[in-house]
C-alpha positions in Angstrom: 49.2 73.1 -126.3 50.5 69.6 -126.9 53.4 70.2 -124.8 51.2 71.4 -121.9 49.1 68.3 -122.1 52.3 66.0 -121.9 53.3 68.0 -118.8 49.9 67.3 -117.1 50.1 63.7 -118.0 53.5 63.4 -116.5 52.5 65.0 -113.2 49.4 62.8 -112.9 51.6 59.6 -113.5 54.0 60.8 -110.7 51.0 61.4 -108.4 49.6 58.1 -109.0 52.8 56.5 -108.2 53.1 58.5 -104.8 49.7 57.5 -103.9 50.4 53.8 -104.7 53.4 53.9 -102.6 51.8 55.5 -99.6 49.1 53.0 -99.8 51.6 50.1 -99.8 53.5 51.6 -96.9 50.2 51.9 -95.0 49.3 48.3 -95.8 52.7 47.1 -94.7 52.5 49.0 -91.4 49.1 47.5 -90.7 50.4 44.1 -91.5 53.5 44.4 -89.4 51.5 45.8 -86.4 49.2 42.7 -86.4 50.0 40.4 -83.4 52.1 37.3 -83.9 51.7 33.9 -82.1 54.8 33.2 -79.7 56.6 29.9 -80.2 56.4 27.3 -77.4 59.3 27.0 -75.0 61.3 23.8 -75.7 62.2 21.7 -72.7 63.8 18.4 -72.0 61.7 15.8 -70.1 62.2 12.5 -68.6 59.6 9.9 -67.7 59.3 8.6 -64.0 60.8 5.3 -64.1 59.6 2.4 -61.8 61.9 -0.5 -60.8 63.6 -2.4 -58.0 66.8 -0.7 -57.1 69.5 -1.6 -54.5 70.1 1.0 -51.9 73.7 1.6 -51.2 75.4 2.9 -48.2 79.0 4.4 -48.1 81.5 4.9 -45.3 85.0 6.2 -45.1 87.5 3.3 -44.5 91.1 3.0 -43.4 93.2 0.1 -44.5 95.3 -2.0 -41.9 97.2 -5.3 -42.1 95.4 -8.4 -41.3 98.2 -9.1 -38.7 100.7 -6.5 -37.6 103.5 -8.0 -35.9 105.9 -5.7 -33.9 109.4 -7.0 -34.1 111.2 -6.4 -30.8 114.5 -7.5 -29.3 114.0 -10.0 -26.5 117.6 -9.9 -25.3 120.0 -7.0 -24.9 122.7 -6.5 -27.3 124.2 -4.7 -30.4 122.7 -5.1 -33.8 125.4 -6.5 -36.1 123.4 -7.2 -39.3 120.2 -6.4 -41.1 119.3 -9.2 -43.3 116.1 -8.1 -45.2 115.2 -5.3 -47.7 112.7 -2.7 -46.5 109.4 -3.1 -48.1 110.1 -6.5 -49.6 108.2 -9.6 -48.8 109.4 -12.0 -46.1 108.6 -15.5 -45.0 107.8 -16.7 -41.6 111.0 -17.6 -39.7 113.2 -15.5 -42.2 116.1 -13.7 -40.5 115.5 -10.0 -40.2 118.3 -8.7 -37.7 121.2 -10.4 -36.0 122.2 -9.4 -32.5 125.9 -9.9 -31.5 125.8 -13.6 -30.4 129.2 -14.0 -28.6 128.2 -13.1 -25.1 125.2 -15.5 -25.2 127.4 -18.3 -26.7 129.8 -17.7 -23.8 126.7 -18.1 -21.3 125.7 -21.2 -23.0 129.1 -22.7 -22.6 129.2 -21.7 -18.9 125.8 -23.2 -18.2 126.8 -26.3 -19.9 130.0 -26.5 -17.7 127.8 -26.0 -14.5 125.5 -28.7 -15.7 128.4 -31.2 -16.2 129.7 -30.3 -12.7 126.3 -31.0 -11.3 126.1 -34.3 -13.2 129.5 -35.4 -11.8 128.2 -34.6 -8.1 125.2 -36.7 -8.9 127.3 -39.6 -10.0 129.5 -39.3 -6.8 126.3 -39.2 -4.6 125.0 -42.3 -6.3 128.4 -44.0 -5.7 128.3 -43.0 -2.0 124.7 -44.3 -1.8 125.9 -47.8 -3.1 128.7 -47.8 -0.6 126.5 -46.9 2.3 123.9 -49.6 1.1 126.8 -52.1 1.2 127.8 -51.0 4.8 124.2 -51.4 5.8 124.2 -55.0 4.5 127.5 -55.8 6.5 126.1 -54.1 9.6 122.8 -56.0 9.3 124.6 -59.3 8.9 126.8 -58.6 12.0 123.9 -57.6 14.0 122.3 -60.7 13.2 125.3 -62.8 14.2 125.6 -61.0 17.6 121.9 -61.5 18.1 122.3 -65.1 17.7 125.1 -65.2 20.1 122.8 -63.4 22.8 120.0 -65.8 22.0 122.3 -68.8 22.3 124.2 -67.6 25.6 121.1 -66.6 27.4 119.8 -70.2 28.3 123.4 -71.4 28.7 124.0 -68.6 31.4 120.9 -69.8 33.2 122.1 -73.3 33.3 125.5 -71.9 34.3 127.1 -73.7 31.4 128.8 -70.3 30.5 129.8 -67.5 32.6 127.8 -64.4 33.2 130.6 -62.4 31.6 130.3 -64.3 28.4 126.6 -63.5 28.2 127.3 -59.8 29.0 130.0 -59.6 26.3 127.6 -61.1 23.7 124.9 -58.5 24.6 127.4 -55.6 24.4 128.5 -56.9 21.1 124.9 -57.0 19.9 124.3 -53.5 21.1 127.4 -52.3 19.1 126.3 -54.2 16.1 122.8 -52.5 16.3 124.5 -49.2 16.5 126.7 -49.8 13.6 123.7 -50.9 11.5 121.8 -47.8 12.5 124.9 -45.7 11.4 124.9 -47.5 8.1 121.2 -46.8 7.6 121.9 -43.0 8.4 124.7 -43.1 5.8 122.2 -44.4 3.1 119.8 -41.6 4.0 122.4 -39.1 3.8 123.5 -40.4 0.3 120.0 -40.4 -0.8 119.8 -36.7 0.2 122.9 -35.9 -1.5 121.5 -37.6 -4.6 118.2 -35.5 -4.3 120.5 -32.3 -4.1 122.7 -33.3 -6.9 119.5 -34.2 -9.1 118.2 -30.8 -8.4 121.5 -29.2 -9.2 121.5 -31.1 -12.6 118.0 -30.0 -13.3 118.9 -26.5 -12.5 122.0 -26.7 -14.7 119.8 -28.0 -17.5 117.4 -25.2 -17.1 120.2 -22.7 -17.2 121.5 -24.3 -20.5 118.1 -24.1 -22.1 117.8 -20.5 -21.1 121.2 -19.7 -22.3 120.4 -21.5 -25.6 117.0 -19.7 -25.8 118.8 -16.4 -25.2 121.3 -17.2 -27.9 118.5 -18.1 -30.3 116.9 -14.6 -29.5 120.0 -13.0 -31.1 118.5 -14.1 -34.4 115.4 -11.8 -34.9 113.1 -13.5 -37.3 109.8 -12.7 -38.8 106.8 -14.6 -37.0 104.6 -14.3 -40.1 104.6 -14.0 -43.8 104.3 -10.3 -44.7 105.9 -7.1 -45.7 108.3 -5.4 -43.1 108.3 -1.6 -42.7 111.2 0.7 -42.3 113.8 -0.3 -39.7 113.7 2.1 -36.8 117.0 0.8 -35.4 120.2 0.6 -37.4 123.2 -1.7 -37.3 125.3 -0.8 -34.3 122.3 0.3 -32.1 122.0 -1.2 -28.7 118.6 -2.9 -28.3 116.9 -4.5 -25.3 113.4 -5.8 -24.6 112.6 -2.3 -23.3 113.4 -0.7 -26.6 110.8 0.4 -29.1 110.0 -2.1 -31.9 112.8 -2.4 -34.5 110.3 -2.8 -37.2 106.8 -4.1 -37.9 105.8 -6.9 -40.3 102.3 -6.8 -41.7 100.3 -9.5 -43.3 98.5 -7.7 -46.3 96.8 -10.5 -48.1 94.2 -10.4 -47.1 94.0 -6.9 -45.9 91.5 -5.3 -43.4 89.5 -2.1 -43.8 88.1 -0.4 -40.8 85.1 1.7 -41.2 82.4 3.2 -38.9 78.6 3.1 -39.0 76.3 5.4 -37.1 74.3 4.3 -34.2 71.2 4.9 -36.1 72.3 2.8 -39.2 73.3 -0.1 -36.7 69.8 0.1 -34.9 68.0 0.0 -38.3 70.2 -3.0 -39.3 69.4 -4.9 -36.2 65.6 -4.3 -36.6 65.8 -5.8 -40.1 67.8 -8.8 -38.9 66.8 -9.2 -35.1 68.8 -12.5 -34.3 72.4 -13.2 -34.5 72.0 -15.9 -36.9 70.1 -13.6 -39.3 72.8 -10.9 -39.0 75.6 -13.6 -39.8 73.8 -15.0 -42.8 73.4 -11.4 -44.2 76.9 -10.6 -43.4 78.0 -13.6 -45.5 75.8 -12.5 -48.3 77.0 -8.9 -48.3 79.6 -7.8 -50.8 81.8 -4.8 -50.0 83.2 -2.5 -52.6 86.4 -0.4 -52.0 86.6 2.9 -53.8 90.3 4.0 -53.7 91.5 7.5 -53.2 91.9 8.1 -57.0 88.1 7.3 -57.4 88.8 3.9 -59.0 86.9 0.9 -57.6 89.1 -1.9 -56.4 88.4 -5.1 -58.6 88.0 -7.5 -55.7 85.1 -7.7 -53.4 85.3 -7.8 -49.6 83.4 -9.4 -46.8 82.3 -8.1 -43.4 84.5 -9.7 -40.8 83.3 -8.4 -37.4 81.7 -5.5 -35.5 83.3 -4.0 -32.5 81.9 -4.9 -29.1 80.7 -1.4 -28.2 79.7 2.0 -29.7 82.1 4.8 -29.3 80.7 7.0 -26.7 82.6 10.1 -28.1 81.3 9.7 -31.8 78.3 7.5 -31.4 79.7 5.2 -34.1 80.3 1.4 -34.3 83.5 0.3 -35.9 83.3 -2.6 -38.4 85.9 -4.5 -40.2 85.9 -5.7 -43.7 88.5 -8.2 -45.3 89.5 -7.8 -48.9 91.7 -10.1 -50.9 95.0 -8.3 -51.9 96.8 -10.5 -54.5 100.0 -8.7 -55.4 100.0 -6.7 -52.4 98.9 -3.6 -54.1 97.0 -2.4 -51.1 99.0 -1.2 -48.1 98.2 -0.4 -44.5 97.4 3.3 -43.9 95.6 4.0 -47.1 92.1 5.5 -47.1 89.2 4.6 -49.2 85.4 4.5 -49.2 83.5 1.2 -48.5 80.3 0.7 -50.3 77.7 -1.9 -50.2 74.0 -2.5 -51.0 72.2 -2.7 -47.6 68.7 -3.3 -49.1 66.6 -3.4 -52.2 63.8 -0.8 -52.8 60.8 -2.6 -54.4 59.1 -0.7 -57.3 61.0 2.6 -56.6 60.1 5.7 -58.6 63.1 7.3 -60.1 63.6 10.8 -61.4 67.0 12.4 -62.5 68.5 14.5 -59.8 68.6 17.6 -62.1 64.6 17.5 -62.2 64.4 18.2 -58.6 63.7 21.9 -57.5 64.8 22.6 -53.9 62.8 25.5 -52.5 63.8 26.2 -48.9 63.8 22.8 -47.9 60.8 21.7 -49.9 61.3 19.4 -53.1 59.4 20.0 -56.2 59.0 18.7 -59.7 57.7 20.3 -62.8 55.5 17.8 -64.3 54.3 18.1 -67.9 50.8 16.6 -68.6 49.4 15.0 -71.8 48.4 18.5 -73.1 52.0 19.7 -72.5 50.9 21.9 -69.7 53.1 22.4 -66.7 52.1 21.7 -63.1 54.5 22.1 -60.1 54.3 19.1 -57.8 55.6 19.0 -54.2 57.2 15.6 -53.6 58.9 13.5 -50.9 62.2 12.3 -51.7 64.1 9.2 -50.5 67.7 8.0 -51.2 69.8 8.7 -54.3 70.6 5.8 -56.6 73.5 6.8 -58.9 72.3 10.1 -60.8 68.7 9.6 -59.7 66.5 10.3 -56.8 63.9 8.0 -55.3 60.5 9.7 -55.0 58.4 8.4 -52.1 55.4 10.4 -52.5 53.8 13.0 -55.1 54.5 11.3 -58.5 53.3 8.4 -60.6 55.1 6.0 -62.9 55.2 7.3 -66.6 54.7 11.0 -65.8 57.0 13.3 -67.5 59.2 15.7 -65.6 61.4 18.6 -66.8 65.0 18.0 -66.7 66.4 21.0 -68.7 64.9 24.4 -68.9 63.4 24.7 -65.5 64.5 28.4 -65.1 62.0 29.6 -67.8 58.9 27.5 -67.0 55.8 28.8 -65.2 52.8 26.9 -63.8 50.1 26.5 -66.4 52.4 27.3 -69.3 52.5 25.1 -72.5 55.8 23.7 -73.6 57.3 21.9 -76.3 58.8 18.7 -74.6 61.8 16.9 -75.9 62.6 13.5 -74.5 66.0 13.3 -72.6 68.8 11.6 -74.4 69.9 8.1 -73.0 72.6 8.6 -70.3 
């Protein structure tokens, strides 16, 4: 009997445990099936910043020497020497090439001989002139004497103090003396003409000597400027002439030019802002050009606008401008490419948002704005220029508003979010 009672007690206990477990399981199932509150989506936001910002424009530029002097032969001959190292700096007047000077030296000596001969003829003509002038004086004296005889004999003949024959003889002598005088005068004129011809020959000889000496000097091909010469296109032993291509080119590279082109629209906008030549020149003096090299590094020296071309290229609709940059050490070389950058104007009170905050939807730009209640609103905006990593927003946003920068893919209009400020960039 006692044994039976113990069995019943044991079964009751087991039943109680099972009921307890079932009740616990049912309670857990109801607790787990109760709805939970979803956590808010975390996003990164940035405040709309308002400040004055410079607006930069950028163009592709090509570097060129400030002066590019083509070195050409001015006389024909064979190159016998190259007196410079290619790519090294040369001074104005420094010898670059030597043409064989011997034919030109011979030409100088020949011209000098011809000049000396012409000078001798001139001296001879001068001596003949002096002799002719002396003969004129003698003839003039003789004619004066015979004229006196005629003057004296004429009244005597009238008085029959002398014979008519004596008077006739005196008259004939006077006529002969006049003829001799005229002949002497003609000799003087002839001598003067010979002097003129000899003087011209001397001048021609001097010009020939000068020309020969100039040609002899042209056999020394020198640099007309300080600069860097390029590769020699003609080698020692080559026959060169004025019709030949340039032997080399010397470029002045400090300062150095940078050519870049601006669009016609940019130029028109610029002229509207600065309508007079004086205002444009003043602004050009103020502008500082930056040069970004091919490796992305910014050249440390600032440049200035030098001049604008006289016309717009009808093929491209662009205007060519020239900037000048200092180039100490000649680190920049003609032919390099770079990007020319400058601040063309300052946007007052511009509203800035990070570029990654902008949603581009089929040409429409939008921003996801988070209000004070951390609720999302999608705002259509009008954008302006880019400034570094930011966009300028012209319409559709206010200073101090928050825009989502990270997490845009998951947000929905009207949703609540957990905004986190963007880290300083």
